[in-house]
N, C-alpha and C positions, 0 to 999 in steps of 0.2 A: 223924858228919860231922867231918872234920878241920879244925883251925884252920890258916890259911895258914903260921904259923910252924913247924909240924911237918914241912913238906916241905923237901926238900933245896934249897939255893939254886940248883942247876944245873937244876932242873925248871921247865917252863913251864906256866902255867895253860891254855894253848891246845893245845899239842902238844909232845911231848918228842922231840928229834931222835935218830936212830940214830947209830952210829959213822961218822965221816967227814963228817957233816952239819955245817953252819955252826952255831956256838953262838948262843944267844939271851940276852937280858938275864936276870939272876937273877929267880927267881919273886917274891921280896919287892919288887923294884923294879916289876915289872909290876902286882902287887897294889896297891902304893901308888899307882900311876897310876890304876888302875881305881876306887879310892876317890874320885877327883875326877870320875869320869864321871857326867853328869847323868841316867843311866838305871840301872835295876837290872841288874847283871851277876852271873851265878852259874855254878857248876860242880856237877854231880851225878855220883855213881858209878853203877855198873851196876845197883844196887838202887834208884835214884832218890832216894838220900839226898844232902843238900847237903854238898859238900866245901868250897865257898867261896861267899860273897855279899859284895858291896861295901857300903860305908856307906849309899849311897842306897837299895839294896834292903832292908837291915835296917830303915832308918827307915820305908820305905814300908809294911812289914808289922808294924812295932812290935816286932821281935825285937832281942836283943842278941847280942854275940859269945859270951857265956856260954851263951845258949840254943842257939846254933849248935854249940858244943862238945858239948853234951849229945846232939845228934842231932835233925835235923828232916828230914822227907821232903817231896818235892814235893806229895804228896797232902795234907799238913797245911795248905798255903796255898791250896788249891783246894776249892770247895764239893763235897760228895759227888756232886751230880748230874753234875759234869764229870770224876769220877775215871776212868770207863771210857774216855772220849775221851782223857784224858791218858796212860793206860797204852798205848793204841794208838799215839799219836803218839811216845811214848818208844821203843816197840819199833821203829817204822819208822826213827827216827833212828839207833838202835843198829845197824840192818841196812844203814845207808848211804844210806837214802832221806832226802832233805832237803825236807820239806814247806814250804809257804808259812807265813807267820806265822799262828798260830791264836789265836782269841779264847776266853777263859775268864772266869768270874766268880771273882775272887780273894776270899780271906777273911783279914783281918788277925788278929793275936793277940787283939785286943779284940772280935773278932766282926764288924767293919765289912766290908761287901761292896762291891766296885767292879769295873768291867770292865777287863781287861788284854789286851794282845797279846803273844805269846811266840814268839821265833825261836830254834831250837837248832841246833848243829852237833856232830859227833862230837869227842871229846877223846882224843888219842893221846899216849902216853908211850913213848919208845923203840920206836916202831913198833907199839905194842900199844894196842888200844881199851880205855880205862879208864873211860869215862863220856861225859857231854855237857857242853858249854859253851853258854850262851845269854844273851839280852838280853830283858828284860821291860819293857813300856811301860804306864803307867797312862793309859787313854784317857778317863777320867771328865771331865777338864777340856775335852777336845775335844768331847765330846757336849754339854756345857753351852754351849760356844761356838756349836755348831750351832743349839741352841735359841734362843740370843740373836739369831743372824743371822736365823733364821726369823721371830721376832717382829718384828724391825726391818723386814724385808722386807714383813711384813703391814701394818705402819703406812704404809710408803711406798706400797704398792699402794692403800691406802685414800685417800691424798691424790690419787693418780693418778685414781681414780674420781670424786673430788669436784671436780676442776679440768678444765674442758673446753677449755682453750687448748693452745698448742703450746710444747714445750720442745725445743730443739736442743742437742745436745752436739757442739761443734766443736773441732778441734785448731787449732794456731797457723797453719796454712795454709788454714783455712776448709773442711776436709774434714768431711762429715757422719759423726760417730762413732755417734750414737744419735739417734733422733727419737721423742719421747714426745707422743702426742696422741690425743684422742678426736674431733677435728674434722678428718678427713682432707680434707674438702671445701675447706679453706683452703690446701691444698698444690697445687703444680703437678702433682706425681706422687705415687703411693703411696710410703710410707716405704721399702719394700723396694727401689725403684728409685733412691732418693736416697742410701742408705747407701753410703759409700765414694767418692761423688762430691764435687766441690767446689762451693762457693756460686756461683762464677762460671760453672759449667757450665749453669745454668738461669736465674739472675736477671739482670736488666738491669745494664749496666755501672755506672750511678750507684748502684743499690741495693747491688751487690757492693762498691763502694768504701766506702760507709757502713758496711756490716756488717763488713768486714775491718778497717776503722779502729777500730771499737768493740772488736773481738776483740783487736787488738794493744794498745790502750790498757789494756784490762782485764788483760792478761798483764803489761804493763810496769809498771803502777802498782799493781795489786792492788785498784783501786777499780772500783765498778760504773759502767758506761757506758750511755747511753741513746741510741737512734737512732729516727728516724721516717721511714717511707717508704711508697710506694703501689705496688701491683701490679695488673695486669689479669689476673684469673683468670676464664677463660671469657668471658662477656659482661659481667662486673661489674668495676668498679674498687674495689679494697679498700685501705683504709689500715691500717697496722700500726705498733705501737710495740714496739720490742725493747729489752730490758735485758740486759746481759752481766755475768757474775761469774766470776772465775777460780777453778779447782778446784786445790787442793793435792794432789799425788800422792806419798803416802808421805813427806811432809816435805820433798820436793825442790822444784825450781823448777817452778811450774805450767806445764803445756802444754795443758790442756784448759779450755774455757770453756762455761759454761751460758748459752745464748742463749734467754731467755724472750720469746715473741712473743705480743702481744695484739691482737686485731682492734678497731680504734678507728674503723671506718668510720662507725658511727652518730654518734659524737662529731664527726667531721669534717663530716658532713652538717648537724648542728645548728650548727656554727660558720659554715657557709656561709649558713644561714637567718637567723641572728642575728649582728649586729655584735659583741655582747658574748659572745664564745665562752667556753665553759667548758673548763677543763683537767681536765675530769673524766675523770680517768684511769680505762680498764678493762683490768685485767690478771688473767688466771687462770694458774694454775700446774699443770703436769702432770708427773708423775714416774713413771718405770717402771724397775725394776731387773731384772737377770737373776739367777736362782737359781744358787747355787754347785753345781758338780758335783765331788764328791770322788772321788778314786781312791786305792786303797790297794794298790798292786802290790808295794811294798817298804817297808821301814822308813824308808829315806831319802826316798822319795816321800811317805810319810805325814807326815814332819816338814815337808817343803816345802809340802805341801798345807795343813797347819795354819797355816803362816806366811802363805800366800796368802789363806786364809780370814780371818785377823785383819786383814790389810791391806785386803782387800775391804770388810770391815765399816767400817774407818776411812774408806774412800773413799765408801761409801754415806752415812755420817753427814755427811761433808763436803758431798756434794751436797744432802742434805736441809737442812743448815744454810744453804747458799747460797740455796736456794729460799725457805726460811723467812724469811731476813733481807731479801731483795730484793723480795719480793712487795709490791705496792702495796695489795692487799686484806688484810683481817684473816684470819689463819689461826689457828684456835683449837682447843683440845682440852679437852673437858669430860667429867666422868664421868657416870654414869647419873643422878645427882642434880642435874646442872647446875653443878657446881663446876669452875672453871677449873683446868686442869692445866698448860697452856702457852698463851702468847700471843706473837705476833710483833710487831716494832716498828710495824707499820701500825696496831695498836690505839691506840698513843699518837698517831700522826700524824693519825688520823681523829677520835678521840673526845677526845683531850687528856689522858686518864688515864695515870698511870704504870702500865705493864703489870705490873711487878713487884708493885705493891700489890694487884693483883687476882688474883694466883695464890692459890688457896685460898678465894676468895670466889665467890658464886653469880652466874651469868649473869642470873638472874631479877631481881636488884637493879637492873640497867640497863634492863630492858624497860619500855616505857610500860604503865601499868596496863590500858589498853584492849586491848593486844596479849597480855597475860600469860596470860589464861585460854585463848585460842586456841592459844598455843604449848604450854602444859602438856597440853591435850587431845591434841595430836599426839605429844608426847614419851612420854606414858604410854599411848598406844594401841598394843597389840601388833601390829596390822596395819599401821599407818602408820610405826611407828618403824624398821622394817627397810628402808624405801624411801628412797632418796636423792632429796630433793625440794627445790625452790627456793621460798622464801617471802620475804615482806617484813615486817620488824619495825622498830619505832622504838626506838633505843638512846639513853640519856641521855649527854650530853657533860659535860665538866668544868665548863663555865659554865652548866649547867642546861638547855640547849636539848636538843632531840631531833633525831636524824638518821635518815633512812630508810636502812635497811641491807637489801640483797638477800642472802639467805643460801642456801647450798647445803651440805648435810651428809651424812655417811656414818657409819653405825653400825658399831662393831667389837664382835664377840661372842667369848666364850671359854667353852667348855663349855656352849653353848646359852644363855648369859646375856649381857645387854648389859654391856660393860666400859667403853666410852667412846665419845664422838662426836668425829669430826674434821670440821671445816667451814671454809667460806670465807665471808667477809662483805664485801660491796662497798657503798661509800657511793654511793647514787643520789640524794642530796638535791638537788644542783645540777641533775642531769638531770631530776628531777621538776619542779623550779621552772622549768627551761627549757621543758619541755613545756607547763606551765600558762601560761607567758608567751607561748608561741606561740599558744595558744588565745585568750588575752586580746587579743593583737596582731591576730589575725584578726577578732575581734569589733569591736575599735576601728577597724580598717580599714573594716569594713562601716558602722560609725557615721559615720566620716569621709566615706565615699562618699555616704551619705544626707545628711549635713550639707551637703556641697558642692552636691548636687542641690537641696536645699531653698533654700540661699542663692541659687542661680542663679534659681530661680523668683521669690524675693522681690525680687531685683534688677530683674527685668522689671516686677513690680508697682510697685516704688518709682519706676522710671523714668517710668511712666505717671502716677502720682500727682504726683510732684515736677514733671514737665514741665507738666501741665495746671494745677497751682497757680501755677507761674511765669507761665504764659500768662495765667491769670486776673488775676494781680497787675499785669500790664501795662496793664490797662484802667483808665484814669484816672477813669472815671465811677463806680466802685464806691464805696459808702458807707464811711466810715472804720471803722465797727464791723465791717463785713463784711471789709474789708481786714485788720484786726487778727486776726480769727478765721482768715482764710486764712494769714496769716503764722505763726500758732501751729501750724496743721496742717502747714505746710511745715517748721517747726522740728522737729516730732515725726517727720515723715517722714525728715528727715536723721539724727535719733537712731536711728530704726529701721535706717537704712542702716549706721550704725556697728555695731549689733548683728549685722547680717548679715556685716559684715567680720570680726567676732570669730568667727562661726560658720565662715567660710572659713579663718580662721587655725587653728582647731582641726582642720579637715579636712586642711590642709596648711600648716604655718607657713612664712611667707616673710618677707623683709625688710620688706615693707610700703611705705607711703608715707613715704619718708625726707625729712626737711627739717632745716635747721640748728636745733638745739634746745639749751637749757641744762639740764643734769641737775638743777641746783638747783631750777629751776621745776617740773620733772616730779615731783621728790620732795616739794616743798612741796604740790603738788596732792594727792598721795596721803595725806600726813600730815593735811591739812585734813579729809579724809574720815574718818580713823580716830581722830584724837586725842581727841575728846570721848568716844567709845565706850570707848576703852582706859583713859582716865582714870577712868571710872566703875567699871572692873574693877580698879583699883589698879595699872595698868601705866603706867610712865613712858616716854614716847616723845619722845626728844630728837634734834635735828638740828644738827650743826656744819657749816655750809656755808662752803666756801672759794671764793674767786674762781677760776673755771675757764673755759677756752675752750669754744666750741661744739662739738657733735658732730652728725654727719649720721645721724639716727636716726628711727625711727617712734616718736613720743612716746607713742602709745597702747600699743604693745607693751612699751616700756621701763617705762611705768607699771604694766603688768600684772606684769612681773618684780618690781618693787619691792613691789607689793601682795602677791604670793605669798610673797616672802621674809619680809615683816613678819608675815604670818599664821603661817608656820612658826615664826618666833621666838616668837610669842605662845603657841603650843602648848608650846614647850620650857620656858617660864618659869612656867607656871601653878602648879606645885608648889614653886617656888623662894621662899625668904624675901625675896629682892630681885628685883622684877619690873621690869627695866630693858631697854629696847630703844633702842640708840643708833645713829644714822646719821651718816655723815660723807662729805664729798666732797673731792677733791684732784686733783693732777696730778703725774706723775713720768715721766721718760724719754719724753716725747712722747705720753703717753697720759693720759686722765683716768680716775678711778675713783670708785665709791661703795661704801661698806661698811656692813653691817648687823651689829651685835654684840648678843648677848643674854647674860643671866646664868643661862641654863637648865641643863638636865641634861647637855648635851654629847652627843657622838657617839663611840662606840668607834672607835679607829683602823682596825680591820679592816673597818669598814662605810663609811668615808668615800668610798672609790672606787665604792661602789654607789649613792650618793645620786642620781645623775642617770640611773640606769637606768629604763626604763619599767616601771611597776607595782611598783617597790620602795618600800615605806613602812614606817616604824617607829612611826607615830602610835598611841598607846594601848598599845604593847607593854610599856613600862617604867613605866607608871602604877601607883600604889599601888592595892590592891584596892578601897578605899573612894572613890577619886577618880572624878569624873564623866568624866575623860579615858579611862577604861577602855573606854567605849563609842565613843570617837572612832576612826574608821578612815579612813585616807586612800586615795585612788585610786592613788597612785604615779605620777601624771602631772604634778603641779604643777611640781616642780623639773626634770623632763624637758623640759617645754615651755619653761621659763625658759632652760635650757641651749641648746636649739635656737634660741631667739630671739637670745640673745647671740652664738652662733656665726654666725648669719646676718648679724649686724652686725660681723663680723670681731673679736669680743671673746672673752674667756674669764672663767671664774669660779674663784676660789681659795677653798678652805675650810680653816680652822684651827679645831680643837676640842679641848677637854679635858673629861673626865668630871667632872660636878658643878661645873664652873667656867664653862662657856658655849661659845658658837660664834660665829665671825666669818666672814661670807661677803663676799668682795671681788670686785666686778665691774669689769673693765678694758675700756675702749672706746677706739678710735682718735680722735684729735683731727681736726676737720673740715679737709680739705685744700682751701684756697681756690683753689689753682691749678687744680684740676680741677672747680671749682664755678662755672659761668657766672653772673656777676653775683651771686655769693654766694647762689645759689639763690633769687633774688628771685621774687616771684609773677609768673605769666604776664601779660604785657601784653596786654590785651584788644584785639582788632582790630575795626574797624568792620565790621559785617555787611552789606557792600554786595554782595548776591548776586542782584540783580534780573536776570532772564532766564536764569539758570543752570539747566541741565537736570540733575535729580538723580533717580537710581534708588534706591528704598528696598527692601532685602531683609531681612525679619524675620518670624519665625513668630508674633509676638505682635501681634494686631490692634490693641490699645490703643496699643502703641508706634508702629505704623505710622500710626494716626490722629493721634497727637500730632505726629510729625515732619511729616506731610502738612499739618496745620493750621498749625503754626508757620512752615514754609518757604513755604507758599503765600502767607501774609500778608506774607512778605518778598520776594515777587515771583518766586519760583522756580517752574519748571515741573516737576511731580512725577509720577512713575509708581511704583507699588509692587507687591510680590509676596511671597508666602510660599513660593515654589517656586523653587529655584535653577536647575533646568533651564529653566523658563519665563523667568526673568530673563535667562538667557544668550541665549535666542532673541531677547528684546527688544533686548539690546545688539547683536546681529548686524544687526538691521534699523534701529536708530535710534542717533543719537549722544547720549551723556550726558557732561557734564563730570565728575560725581562719582557714585560708588556707595557708599551706606551699607550695610555688610554685617554682619549678625549671624553669629557663628561657629557657634553651636549651632543647627542646623536639622534637621528630622525627615527630609527626603528626600535632600537634598544639603547636606552641611555647608559652612560658610563657607570652610574651608581649601581644599576641592576647587574651589569656585566661583572663588576668587581665583586658583588655579592655572590654571584654564581660561581666565580673562580674559587671562593673559599670552600665550595662543596667538592672540588676536585681533590683527588689523592695528592699527598704531599709531593710525590715524585713528578706530578704533572703541573704543579702550581708554580707559576713564575712570580718573581718580584715585580710589583706594579709601580709605575710612575704615572701620576695623574697629570694631564695637560689640560688647562682650562683657561678661558678668557674672562671669567667672572670670579671675583672673590666670594661672592655669595653662593656660588654653586658648591655642591659636594656635601660633606658630612656636617651635621649640626654642631658636634663637639668632638673632642679627641677620643672620647670613649666609644664613639660610633665608627672610628676608622679601623678597618681590618688590619691584622698584623702584617699581611703581605703587601700593603701599600706603604712604601718606604719614602716617597718623595712626592711633592707637588710643585709643578712648574707653571708659572703664569705666562700666558701669551701676551705679547711677543717676547721671546727669550733670546739671550745670547748663546752662541754655540758653546762657549766655555762653560756656561751654566748647565747646558744640556749634557756635555761630556762628564762634568763633575757629578751630576745626579746619576748618570748611568754607571759610573764607577762605584758609587755608594750602593746602588741597587745590586750590582754584580757581587759585591762583597757580602751584602746581606743575604743574597740567594745562596752563596757558597756556605754561609754560616749556619743555615738551618738544615743543610744536607738533603739527602733523598733525591738527588738528581736522577732522572730517568734517562731513557734512550729514545731514539726516534723510530724504533722498530715497532 
């Protein structure tokens, strides 16, 4: 094989022109250029011996120019199995046939084998065929690239199978470029009918505006955007949460957006059922890629295809990274032994751990001991391991708590063996707590309904007992000892009445019986009950009372708030070296306040906003193992009821706390507005019960209550008729005139509301003034506008006889005022 320097400068390595043809650059110039060419270029003579090879080709096969000068044949660089094919292709090329590039297995000087593609053309000099000229490509790197792409696509497909939500790929105009989902039931139309269409072609205008706004912001800022919207799909209304992330295209300006959509319908339904909604966010990710199709029609197309394949790999990785980073659920990759290989940022957001510190550590270290055996049985079971399943495990957080994680995983195999797992983990801790809270709430609602019913029955009983006692005490001839006993029974009955009111307050807390009260007096009464007991326990209970104006409050309910807060403070200080509970009152900016401070364990900042939630309690959670407080568990209702009471009094509660230093709770209440308090809320002035001759109709289903009212009013000179049936009482009113009707609201056949409504249809001359008698504040009319004009008073059971007589006098005066009294004929 000749060295290029041995040829005449006028000869060309590609073809030598004949006489009269245009001259070409000297051979050494062309050879020098070919030495910079990034592929192997060669010339062979008619016997297939090399005449020339550029530097790249010599380096590819490990030969030197000295080796070339000694003579090397084409067959020396091709394995023996390909010799016959090579001879045939060389013969065809020498005969003028130009075959397509041919694949061979090459062999270098040191014996290394690798795949190559070869393209040759005839070599002419002075119009005469002298050999062949060709280009040789090493395709070993291309095949390795294809393997890498195939493995990457396998991983991406595994994630697609593990995530059951929707991923849209949109361009900057909102056109559907790709739709990746295993939940087609959440779409308006199948993916095949959406692709190429725009978001606005199918979605409502408001949803389209939100979606396109998020797409534009993601492209302009490069930051992830989130939108929330609802759609009517079929007969169901669905809520969705979408998150966008821009995709970089080959290092240029991004023009595609990943739009990850998650169905949050269940969360929205929970938010509607509970005031304290959780932002428990649900998002799953779905990913699907297209396989590369390579064509190899020419050497130039081969080079372009390889570049496209490399760029497509970068694009696929960019999509995967965007999904990996924006997912709100944990995406994890663990090997067959449970060792973490990769973790996305959601791992830190949910559990608090630094995800980089857990790469290389075992998943089993985070799992609750009670869940570990069950998980290992599944992981090492050959039948279960290949199935993508959803399970729930408890994972340990950075602060030592455990969170409920719903997992979905997919196994990746290679050569029949498990290589790794790819999975999704969703935090369902708040969702589970919400479900439990709903169950508790339903149970407490049932208890509240039962409590209200029991309180109503007790009120009827107390009314009879209290009324007959008052009636008996009116007898001036009873012995003093008997009178004293009756007064003690009456006092006990009134105490029982207060217990019943508390039962009703539990069933449905209300503002109660408000009266001008001094907070200092209320607090002193509570301290008097607790001070001696707390002193015996080593607890210092102090009170710094400042002069403050009156408040319009229910003193019993405010006393309950003070009591509950002091008891909570006592639990907080039981393991503190200093056991001090300090109370203080004052006024500021037109409001009065009382505060309760303790030197206890304090409350973590992240838990302060949960203090007034129903069923939320931390009693006993942070106690030392040997402490008796470990067994103390709260119901989670105390502070919730306190907050409701204070809100019903137009007030608010402020909480300040620091771990290991203590907590201060400050209750703010409005000052009494005297301008809107007639005669400073003085007690009702009793009216003389001059009711002789008045006709009164009594409607009540309790026989004892009817007997009491009949007895008392008959002695006062009233003419009485009574009934326990609203329909019968209505017929009596149609036939006879009555000044007053005493009406119980809760009746078995016709309730009092309906009866009072029917009275308004009677002619004025037949219409009595009505006094409502009820055992529940929640019964009756929703607001003042609903109360008919002929209802002049409402009396709560049990009532004093003085209150009854005062109300009857008011009713009689009102009836006389509108005239139209009829006769009984």
